[in-house]
C-alpha positions in Angstrom: -34.9 -35.4 -25.7 -36.7 -32.1 -25.2 -34.4 -30.5 -27.8 -35.3 -33.2 -30.3 -39.1 -32.6 -29.7 -38.5 -28.9 -30.1 -36.8 -29.4 -33.4 -39.5 -31.7 -34.7 -42.3 -29.2 -33.6 -40.4 -26.3 -35.2 -39.9 -28.3 -38.5 -43.6 -29.2 -38.6 -44.5 -25.5 -38.1 -42.1 -24.4 -40.8 -43.5 -27.0 -43.2 -47.1 -25.9 -42.3 -46.3 -22.2 -42.9 -44.5 -23.0 -46.2 -47.4 -25.1 -47.3 -50.0 -22.4 -46.6 -47.8 -19.7 -48.2 -47.3 -21.8 -51.4 -51.0 -22.5 -51.6 -51.8 -18.8 -51.3 -49.2 -17.9 -53.9 -50.6 -20.5 -56.3 -54.1 -19.1 -55.9 -52.9 -15.5 -56.4 -51.1 -16.6 -59.6 -54.3 -18.2 -60.8 -56.2 -15.0 -60.1 -53.5 -13.0 -61.9 -53.8 -15.4 -64.9 -57.6 -15.1 -64.9 -57.2 -11.3 -65.1 -54.7 -11.7 -67.9 -57.2 -13.7 -69.9 -59.7 -10.9 -69.5 -57.0 -8.5 -70.6 -56.3 -10.5 -73.8 -60.0 -10.4 -74.7 -60.3 -6.7 -73.9 -57.3 -6.0 -76.1 -59.1 -7.8 -78.9 -62.2 -5.8 -78.3 -60.2 -2.5 -78.4 -58.6 -3.6 -81.7 -62.0 -4.4 -83.3 -63.8 -1.2 -82.3 -62.0 1.2 -84.7 -62.9 -1.0 -87.6 -66.5 -1.3 -86.5 -66.8 2.5 -86.0 -65.3 3.2 -89.5 -67.7 0.7 -91.1 -70.7 2.3 -89.4 -69.5 5.9 -90.2 -70.0 5.3 -93.9 -73.7 4.5 -93.3 -74.6 6.5 -90.3 -73.2 9.9 -90.8 -75.6 11.6 -88.5 -75.0 9.2 -85.6 -71.8 11.1 -84.8 -72.5 11.4 -81.1 -72.9 7.6 -80.7 -69.7 7.0 -82.6 -67.8 9.6 -80.5 -69.1 8.0 -77.3 -67.7 4.6 -78.4 -64.4 6.1 -79.4 -64.1 8.1 -76.2 -65.1 5.1 -74.0 -62.5 2.9 -75.8 -59.8 5.5 -75.2 -60.8 5.8 -71.5 -60.7 1.9 -71.2 -57.2 1.8 -72.7 -56.0 4.5 -70.3 -57.7 2.8 -67.3 -55.3 -0.2 -67.6 -52.7 1.8 -65.7 -55.1 2.9 -63.0 -55.8 -0.4 -61.3 -58.4 -3.1 -61.5 -61.3 -1.0 -60.2 -60.8 1.8 -62.7 -60.4 -0.7 -65.5 -63.6 -2.5 -64.5 -65.5 0.8 -64.5 -64.1 1.9 -67.8 -64.8 -1.4 -69.5 -68.4 -1.4 -68.2 -68.8 2.1 -69.7 -67.4 0.8 -73.0 -69.8 -2.1 -73.0 -72.7 0.5 -72.6 -71.4 2.6 -75.4 -71.2 -0.5 -77.7 -74.8 -1.4 -76.8 -75.8 2.2 -77.8 -74.0 1.7 -81.1 -75.7 -1.5 -81.8 -79.1 0.1 -81.1 -78.3 2.9 -83.5 -77.3 0.3 -86.2 -80.8 -1.1 -86.1 -82.0 2.0 -88.0 -79.7 1.1 -91.0 -80.9 -2.0 -92.9 -78.2 -1.6 -95.5 -75.5 -1.5 -92.9 -76.9 -4.6 -91.2 -76.6 -6.4 -94.6 -73.0 -5.2 -95.2 -70.6 -8.1 -95.2 -67.9 -6.0 -93.6 -70.3 -5.0 -90.8 -71.6 -8.5 -90.3 -68.1 -9.9 -90.0 -67.1 -7.2 -87.6 -70.3 -7.6 -85.6 -69.7 -11.4 -85.4 -66.1 -10.9 -84.2 -67.3 -8.4 -81.6 -70.1 -10.7 -80.4 -67.6 -13.5 -80.2 -65.2 -11.4 -78.3 -67.9 -10.2 -75.9 -68.8 -13.8 -75.2 -65.1 -14.6 -74.5 -64.9 -11.6 -72.2 -67.9 -12.9 -70.3 -66.4 -16.3 -69.9 -63.0 -14.8 -68.9 -64.7 -12.6 -66.3 -66.5 -15.6 -64.9 -63.3 -17.6 -64.7 -61.5 -14.6 -63.1 -64.2 -14.2 -60.5 -64.1 -17.9 -59.7 -60.3 -18.0 -59.1 -60.3 -14.6 -57.4 -63.1 -15.8 -55.0 -61.1 -19.0 -54.3 -58.0 -16.9 -53.5 -60.0 -14.4 -51.4 -61.5 -17.2 -49.5 -58.2 -18.9 -49.0 -56.6 -15.7 -47.4 -59.7 -15.1 -45.3 -60.0 -18.5 -43.6 -58.2 -19.5 -40.4 -55.3 -20.3 -40.1 -54.4 -19.0 -43.6 -55.4 -15.5 -42.6 -52.5 -15.4 -40.2 -50.0 -16.3 -42.9 -51.7 -14.0 -45.4 -51.4 -11.1 -43.0 -47.7 -11.9 -42.2 -46.9 -11.9 -45.9 -49.2 -9.0 -47.0 -51.5 -11.0 -49.3 -54.3 -8.6 -50.5 -57.7 -9.6 -51.8 -58.6 -9.4 -55.5 -61.3 -7.2 -56.6 -64.1 -9.0 -58.3 -65.7 -8.0 -61.6 -69.2 -6.9 -60.8 -72.0 -5.2 -62.7 -72.1 -1.6 -61.6 -74.5 -0.2 -64.2 -78.1 -0.7 -63.4 -78.9 -0.9 -67.1 -76.8 -4.0 -67.4 -78.8 -5.6 -64.6 -82.2 -4.8 -66.1 -84.1 -7.7 -67.6 -84.4 -7.2 -71.4 -88.0 -6.6 -72.6 -89.1 -8.8 -75.5 -92.2 -8.1 -77.4 -93.6 -9.7 -80.6 
């Protein structure tokens, strides 16, 4: 009788551990997928930038420094993909700042703003930036869900046993990005 109770208790514990483990794996895979969705949009952004820079070059020949900053930031962002999530977040934030600088420089060129090529590229980049924003939000949601799941008791015991690590969230590091835009008429 005692042996049967022991076997039942052991089976319940094993099912419980497997259930928690599978739930953590599912959440980690959702976080990985969320990051992959960001990566898809970042690739699209990286592909659009050379076309945008070439279009602007024809109009804004003396804005060389701005164009070089965008090109360098893009290269750094592509390289950062191999350096981990934190490095990629930092590099992509810098690229976003460089792109904002380019768009500010474009304001001085009415002919450029009226160019069909530029307008199409600008619309594509704006659409991509919006998609990146949504993908970041989704990633942060699923990563937070995963991080919470590995932090709560009793999941934290199983997470520790199987070396589950927290996901880094995408956060704004640049104070300029946090600043409230000033609108004046």
